[in-house]
N, C-alpha and C positions, 0 to 999 in steps of 0.2 A: 504494500500500500504506500502510495506517494504521500509525502508531507503536504499539508494544506497549501503552503507557499508555492511548491512546485506545481500543484494542480491548478492554482490560479494563473501561474505563468503559462501553462499549456493552454488553458482556456482563452487567455488573451491572445496567444499566438494563433490559435484556430479561428478566433473571431476576426483577427486582422487578416488572415488568409481568406476567410469567407468574404469579408468586405472588399478585399482587393479583387477577388473573382467576380463579385457582383458588379463592382465598378468596371471591370474589364468587359463583362457581358453587356453592361449598359453602354459603354463606349462603342463596342462593336455594333450594337443595335442602332445607336445614334448615327454612327458613320454610315451604316447601310441605308438608313432612312434619308440621310443627306445625299447620298449617291443617287438614290431613286428620285428624289426631288429634283436634283440637277438634271437627270435624264429626262424627266417629264417637262421641265422648263425648256430644255433643249429642243423639244418637239414643237414648242409654241411658235407661231408666226406673229408678227406685229398685228396683223389683221384679226387674229384670234383674240388678242387683247382688246382691240378696238370694238369688235362685235359684242364683247361682254360689257362694254361701257356705253352702249347706245343710250342717249338721253343725258349722259354726264357732260359737264362742261370741261373742255380742255383748251390748250393753246398749242397750235401747230406751228413750229418754226419751219419755214420754207427754205429751199436752197437759194432763193433770191427774194428780196422784198420783205415787207413787214409780216410778222406772225399773224395768223388767223385764229381768233378765239371764238368759241361758241360751243353749243351742245352738239354732240354727234347725232346727226339725223339718220344716217344710213351708212352702210359699209359694204363694199363689194370686194372681190378678190384682189383688186389692184387700185382701189380708189376709196375715198371717204367723202362724205357730205357733211359739212358743218353749217349750222344755222346760228347766226349771231342773235343778240337780244332784239334787234329790229326785224328778225325773221328773214334777213337776207341770207341766201344760201351760197356756199362756196364749194365747188367740186374740186377736189385735190387728188391728183394722181399719186400713186405710191412713190414714184421716182422723184417727186418734188418735195417729199418730207425729209427735213434735216433732223427733226427731233420733235417729240411730243411731251408736253408738260401737263401734269395733272391726271394721268391715266389711271392711277391707283393700282391695286393688286389683282383685281379680277381677271379671269381669262375664260374664253369659251373653249369648248372641246375642239382640238385641231381637226379640221375636216367636217365639223358638225354643222356647217352652213347648208349642207345638202348639195346634191349634184347640180340642180338648176341654178341656185344662187352662186355656186362656184364658177359657172360659165358667164355670169353677168359682169363681164369685165368692162374696162373703160371704153372700148370700141362699141360695145352694146349700148352703153349710156349715150355716147356721142351719136350713134345712129338714131336713137330715140329723139335726141335734140334736133337732129337733121330733119327727121320726119315732122316734128312739131314746128319747125322753122323758128325756133326760139332765138332771138337776138342775144348775143353773148359778148362779154368783155373777157378776153383771154390774155392772161399774163404769161409771157414766154420766159425761158431761162435766161435770155439776154437782158431781161428787165423791161422790155417793151411790152406795151399793152395794146392789143388790137381789138377793135369792135367789129362785129359783123354776125353773119349767119353761117353756120356749118352747112356746106353744100354736100360733101361726100366724106365717107370715112373708109379708108383702106385698112390693110392689116397692120400698118405701122405709121400711118399718117392721117391727117384730116385736112380738107380743103375748106378754107374760110373765106367767104365773100365779104370783103371789108366795106363797111358803110358806116355812116354816122350813128352814134348811140341814139336809141329811141326811134330810129327809122326802120321800116320794114325793108326786106331785100327786094328791091326792084332793079331792073337792068340799069336804069339811069342813075340810081343811087350808089351802085357798086363802083368803088374806086379801083379795086384790084382783087384778084383771087389769089390767096396765099396758101401754098401747100406747106403744112407744118408737121414735122415729125412728132409723133405722140410723146416721145421722150423729151421734147422741148417745152411741153405744156406744164406750167407750174400751178395755175389756178384758173378756174372758169366760174364766172358769175353771170346772172342775167344782166343784160345791158339796159 
């Protein structure tokens, strides 16, 4: 039989070993959870984050020009629609986004937008604007702003008939027809 002092020492040693093992298991579990979280975050696209924040107010820093602030009104696979306090809408292609402030932590499930919504890209939106003959103000990556009506949309370009803001597209009002690469469009608003 061990003396009481030796028994207490062994009990402290075993308690210390159990504590270290529990800490090691907890550390392993924490490390595994962190790895899984990083893997899940790695699958997220910026537009998954934006879809989860529809209705929230953000500020979008553009590659050129002033930031655009407002509530996220809609999101496509390569564009977002922002409505400011005056309900003026701004269509922003993904390539024009330099940063987003105020997005928060929420995210939608990657690919959860559905097959149809995933196909409603910027070209689809521009073709709808072409059909509606909506006069637009278009900010280009050069910083220039052109006003006019979108006439045609190709796979990587749009043709815009330039005319004065507030006018409808009529042959005598058109100053020029400009072919614009889609990658050059920074922002589009109703003119």
